N, C-alpha and C positions, 0 to 999 in steps of 0.2 A: 677784397681784398677776403678771403677764403676759408675759412675752416683749415686748421691741420686736421685730410683723415685719421688720421691715427691717434686716437690717446692709454693712454694709457689705458683702464681697462679695458683695453683692447687690446693689446702689446700682452698683461695681463693673459688676455684667459686666451693664448698663441699655447699646444700644444707644443714642448717637445724633446716630451719621454728622457727628459731628466743633463742634454745636452749643456744649455748652461750652469743650472746650480756646480755644472763639471767646469765648465774653464771659468765660473768667480772662486771655484778653493779653489785653481789652477795659478790661477792671476791673485790667488789673497796668499797661495803655501810661500809665491815666487819673492813677493814686498815680503813680506813676514822672512822666510829662511837672511833674503838678504840681506834687510836691518839689522838679523841675529846676528848674523858670522862680523857686521861689524862692526855689531854694536862691541863681540868677544875678542877679534882681535884689534883692533884700534880703543878697546878702550880706553889708554892712557893720554892718547891726543883727543880725544872726542868729550875727555874731562875735560881741558884744559876749554876748553871750542864751544861747549853746551852748559856746561855747568854740574852735573850727577857726576857723585866719588864715580871712579873705579870697576867700584864693588858692588854698587847698585847696577854700572850699566852693562857690564858682563855678568849679571844673574836676567838683567833685561831681553840680550842678548842669548843665554842658555832658555830664561824661555817662547822668548820670539822662534830661535829653531827647532828644540822641540813642536810647539805649537801648528808647524808647519808642518812638520811631521805627519803629524796625523791629521792635516790637510791636507796629504798626499793621497795619507792610509782613506778617505772619504773621497775621496775623485776617483780612484782606482778601481771602487767598488763597482761589480755590475748597476749595485741599483746602492744610488747612497739613500743610504735608510734615514728615514726624512725627523725623528725625534736627535743623534747623529747633527743632521745641517742650518739644527733651525735652535741647536744650541751651538753654532760658529751662530746664528746670529746675533742671538744672545752675548755668546763672550764679547761679539767684538764692539752689541752698543755697550754693555760694561766699558768696552777700553776707550771707543770713542770716550763716553762721558767725563773715565776717569781721569782721562790730558787736558778736555777743556777744565778739568775744577782743577786740572798740573796747571794750568797756564793763566788761566781766574785769577787764581789765591794767589798768583805776586808769591810764589816758593819762590827763597829767597838767594837757592842755590843754583834755580835757570837766571843761565843766558839773556839777552835778547834774543844772543841769534836762538839756541834753548829751548828759546819760546816759543817761539817761529821756527823751531823745526814739530818740538811737539802739536804744534796745530795741524799744521801740514799735512803731516801723520792721521794724526787722527780724521782731518778730510777725509782720506785717500783709502784709511780703512770705516770713514761708512759709506764712500760709496761702496766698497766693496759686502759690507751688509748692505747696503738697499739692496745690490745687487744676485748677492746669495737673497734671499728673501726674495727678491723675480721671476730667481729663475728658481726653488722651490711653489712655484702657482704655479711655474708649468711646466712645472714636475708631475702635476698631480694626475 
């Protein structure tokens, strides 16, 4: 058996002029925006299934829609500003930690399905943060 010829360091060393970063921002915007619209539009139904209050789901949904618009703004710049992109990576990491903390802390309002959804979206956000970090490295 031979070792794979590509390592993470070699992948990160490839320069792409910000292409991967833009793709990662667009993917994050699409996911955040879709969940945000769903949270706002279907809050009463989701509250029964997942556990949080309708107001909490609507508030989170509205935040996600605004966040998605910010991601679109960054992704459409001729050159994605590095401080803005790093802010997205940090915010995504904080979201993941907060989500895992909420799920693990056994918050009473989350149903079993709610806990699963929170952990699944945390995994997706962690993926976006990692892809954005790699995109930042390749954009240098």
